[in-house]
C-alpha positions in Angstrom: 2.5 188.9 64.0 2.1 188.7 60.5 -1.2 187.9 58.6 -1.8 184.3 58.6 -1.9 182.4 55.1 -5.3 180.8 55.3 -5.5 179.7 52.0 -2.8 177.1 52.7 -1.2 178.7 49.0 2.9 177.6 48.8 4.6 180.4 50.0 7.6 181.5 47.8 10.9 180.2 48.6 14.3 182.9 48.3 17.7 181.9 48.4 20.3 184.6 48.4 22.0 183.0 45.3 23.3 186.5 44.0 25.6 186.9 47.3 28.9 186.8 46.1 31.3 184.3 48.4 35.0 185.0 48.1 36.7 182.0 50.2 40.0 183.7 50.2 38.6 186.5 52.3 36.3 185.0 54.1 37.2 184.3 58.8 36.1 181.8 60.5 32.4 183.6 60.8 31.7 183.6 57.2 33.0 179.9 57.3 30.5 178.9 59.9 27.9 180.9 57.7 28.7 179.3 54.8 28.4 175.7 56.5 24.9 176.3 58.4 23.4 178.0 55.4 24.0 175.1 53.4 22.9 172.6 56.0 19.5 174.8 56.1 19.4 174.7 52.5 19.6 170.6 52.8 17.1 170.4 55.6 14.7 172.6 53.1 14.9 170.3 50.2 14.2 167.7 52.1 11.4 169.2 53.8 9.9 170.3 50.0 10.5 166.7 49.2 13.0 167.5 46.2 
């Protein structure tokens, strides 16, 4: 396991904003991944209180 953040600092949050998504070329797995990603982003924003 990694070293624990003992100072309770906020860790940086990264999003994969630079990933291109072409809906016309997406298959079912891509669409499922997109939906899961969007839902995870919503949960993260609620957790952060934004």
